C-alpha positions in Angstrom: 55.2 -48.1 -137.9 56.7 -44.7 -138.2 53.8 -43.5 -140.4 51.1 -44.7 -138.0 52.9 -43.5 -134.9 53.9 -40.0 -136.0 57.5 -41.1 -136.0 57.2 -42.5 -132.4 58.2 -46.0 -133.3 60.7 -47.6 -135.6 61.1 -51.1 -136.8 64.8 -52.1 -136.6 64.6 -55.4 -138.5 66.9 -56.8 -141.1 65.7 -59.7 -143.3 68.4 -61.7 -145.2 67.1 -63.7 -148.1 68.6 -65.4 -151.2 67.2 -64.6 -154.7 68.0 -65.3 -158.3 68.5 -68.1 -160.7 71.2 -70.0 -162.6 71.6 -72.6 -159.9 69.0 -75.2 -161.2 66.5 -74.0 -158.6 63.8 -74.1 -161.3 60.4 -72.3 -160.8 60.4 -72.6 -157.0 63.9 -71.3 -156.1 64.9 -68.8 -158.8 62.7 -65.8 -158.3 64.0 -62.2 -158.4 61.6 -60.5 -155.9 63.2 -57.1 -155.4 60.6 -55.1 -157.3 57.9 -56.3 -154.9 59.6 -54.6 -152.0 61.1 -51.5 -153.6 57.5 -50.6 -154.5 56.7 -50.0 -150.7 57.7 -46.6 -149.3 59.6 -47.0 -146.1 61.2 -50.4 -146.9 64.9 -50.3 -147.6 66.3 -52.9 -150.1 69.9 -53.8 -150.5 71.7 -56.2 -152.9 75.5 -56.4 -152.6 77.7 -57.5 -155.5 81.0 -58.0 -153.7 82.0 -59.8 -150.4 83.3 -56.5 -149.1 79.9 -54.8 -149.6 78.0 -57.8 -148.3 79.7 -57.4 -144.9 79.7 -53.6 -144.8 76.1 -53.2 -146.0 74.8 -55.9 -143.6 76.4 -54.2 -140.6 74.7 -50.9 -141.7 71.4 -52.6 -142.3 71.4 -54.3 -138.8 72.1 -50.9 -137.2 69.4 -49.1 -139.1 66.3 -48.1 -137.2 64.0 -49.1 -140.1 63.3 -52.4 -141.9 65.9 -53.5 -144.5 65.5 -56.3 -147.0 69.0 -57.7 -147.7 69.0 -59.9 -150.8 71.9 -62.2 -151.8 72.1 -63.8 -155.2 72.4 -67.5 -154.9 74.9 -67.9 -157.7 77.3 -65.5 -156.1 77.8 -67.6 -153.0 80.3 -69.7 -154.8 81.2 -67.8 -157.9 82.4 -64.4 -156.6 85.4 -63.9 -154.4 87.0 -60.8 -152.9 88.9 -59.5 -149.9 87.0 -58.8 -146.7 88.7 -56.9 -143.9 88.6 -58.5 -140.4 88.1 -55.2 -138.7 85.0 -53.0 -138.2 83.7 -51.1 -141.2 80.3 -50.2 -142.8 79.0 -49.3 -146.2 76.3 -46.7 -146.2 72.9 -47.3 -147.6 71.7 -45.1 -150.5 75.1 -44.8 -152.2 76.0 -46.5 -155.5 79.5 -47.4 -156.6 81.3 -46.9 -159.9 82.9 -50.3 -160.6 84.4 -49.3 -163.9 85.0 -45.9 -165.4 83.8 -45.3 -168.9 82.9 -42.6 -171.4 80.4 -44.0 -174.0 77.7 -46.1 -172.3 76.5 -46.4 -168.7 75.6 -49.9 -167.5 73.4 -49.8 -164.4 73.1 -53.1 -162.5 73.1 -54.8 -159.2 73.9 -58.2 -157.7 75.1 -60.9 -160.1 74.5 -58.6 -163.0 77.3 -56.3 -161.9 79.8 -59.2 -162.2 78.3 -60.1 -165.6 78.3 -56.5 -166.6 82.0 -56.0 -165.8 82.9 -59.0 -167.9 80.7 -57.7 -170.7 82.4 -54.3 -170.5 85.8 -55.9 -170.9 84.7 -57.8 -173.9 83.4 -54.8 -175.8 86.3 -52.6 -174.6 88.5 -54.6 -177.1 86.2 -53.3 -179.8 86.5 -49.7 -178.8 83.4 -49.4 -176.7 84.1 -47.7 -173.3 81.5 -48.7 -170.7 81.0 -47.3 -167.2 79.5 -49.8 -164.8 77.3 -48.4 -162.0 76.6 -50.8 -159.1 73.4 -49.6 -157.7 73.7 -51.9 -154.6 71.1 -49.9 -152.6 67.9 -50.1 -154.5 65.9 -48.2 -151.9 67.0 -45.6 -151.1 68.5 -45.1 -154.6 71.6 -43.0 -155.3 70.1 -41.0 -158.1 73.0 -38.5 -158.2 75.7 -41.1 -159.0 73.4 -42.8 -161.6 72.4 -39.6 -163.4 75.9 -38.1 -163.2 77.2 -41.2 -165.1 74.4 -41.0 -167.7 75.0 -37.3 -168.3 78.7 -38.1 -168.9 78.2 -41.0 -171.3 74.9 -40.0 -173.0 73.6 -43.6 -173.1 72.2 -46.0 -170.5 71.6 -49.8 -170.4 69.9 -51.3 -167.4 70.6 -55.0 -166.7 68.4 -57.0 -164.4 67.5 -60.7 -164.1 63.8 -60.3 -163.3 61.1 -60.3 -165.9 61.4 -57.3 -168.1 57.9 -56.0 -167.7 57.4 -54.2 -164.4 60.9 -55.0 -163.1 63.1 -52.7 -161.0 65.0 -51.8 -164.1 61.9 -50.1 -165.5 62.0 -47.6 -162.7 65.7 -46.9 -163.3 65.0 -46.4 -167.0 62.1 -44.0 -166.2 64.3 -42.0 -163.8 67.0 -41.6 -166.5 64.5 -40.7 -169.2 62.8 -38.1 -167.0 65.9 -36.5 -165.4 68.6 -36.9 -168.0 66.7 -36.7 -171.2 68.6 -33.7 -172.6 71.9 -35.6 -172.2 70.8 -38.8 -174.0 72.3 -39.8 -177.4 70.2 -42.9 -177.6 67.2 -44.7 -176.1 67.3 -45.8 -172.5 67.6 -49.5 -172.9 66.9 -52.6 -170.8 68.1 -56.2 -170.9 66.2 -58.5 -168.6 64.6 -61.9 -168.2 62.0 -63.1 -170.7 58.3 -62.9 -170.3 57.7 -66.4 -169.1 56.1 -67.3 -165.7 59.2 -68.9 -164.1 62.7 -70.2 -164.8 62.9 -73.7 -166.2 65.0 -76.5 -164.6 66.4 -77.8 -167.9 70.0 -76.6 -168.2 69.6 -75.3 -171.8 66.3 -73.5 -171.0 67.7 -72.0 -167.8 70.6 -70.6 -169.8 68.0 -69.2 -172.3 66.3 -67.4 -169.4 69.3 -66.1 -167.6 71.3 -63.1 -168.7 75.0 -63.6 -169.4 78.1 -61.6 -170.1 77.6 -62.4 -173.8 74.0 -61.2 -173.9 74.9 -58.0 -172.1 77.8 -57.4 -174.4 75.5 -57.7 -177.4 73.1 -55.2 -175.8 76.0 -52.8 -175.2 77.1 -53.1 -178.8 73.6 -52.3 -180.1 73.3 -49.3 -177.9 76.8 -48.0 -178.6 76.1 -48.2 -182.3 72.8 -46.2 -182.1 
C-alpha cells in the first residue's frame, strides 16, 4: 500500500498466528512459515520467546502503521513461564536481545529455539564452552548490529531454527554473518535445523527425530566450539 500510493496509505494490521511443531500436530499443524513472510519487503515479522516480550511486542505491533505478522510457537503456550507486568509497556520492533552473555560461540535463535538454546548453553558451560545466546525476536526488521557485534566478539556462530534447513530463515542469518563478519570468524557459520522431509510426522518417535532439542543444539555447539 505504501509503495503503490507514494507513502500516502499505510496498512495498520497485525496478524497473530501459531506456528511450530512438537505438539503432535503432524503434517497439518506443525509448519514453520516465517521464511515465507520475511521474504516480502514491507512486511514485519515478530516471534517472541518470553511472555514479557509477547505482551510488549504485541502492543508495539498493534500500534504500528504497517502490517505485522506475529507468530507464537504452539509448544511455548504451556511450556514457558515468566513474569508479565500489569502496567503499560512496549518492546520495540527491530531490536534483538542478549539472553545469555558468552565469549566463545554465538547462538542465534528465535521462539522456542531460544529456550532450547539457553538449556543447551548451560549444558555445554559445564564443559568449559561459553555460549552467548542472541534472541532475534524481530525477524523483519532484523537487528543486525546486535547479531554482528556478538559474532565479532565470539568469532563463531551457530543458527538454530526449526524450519527445514534448505531455504529457511536461518540461511539468511548465516549469509549476513558470512558477508559482514567474515574477518572475525574462527570457524564456519553453522546451522542446525529441521531435516529435509516434506512435513513433520505424527508418530512420537519420528516427531522427536524431526524436532530440534537442547541435546541436539548442545552437540552442534560442541562441534563448532572444537573447530
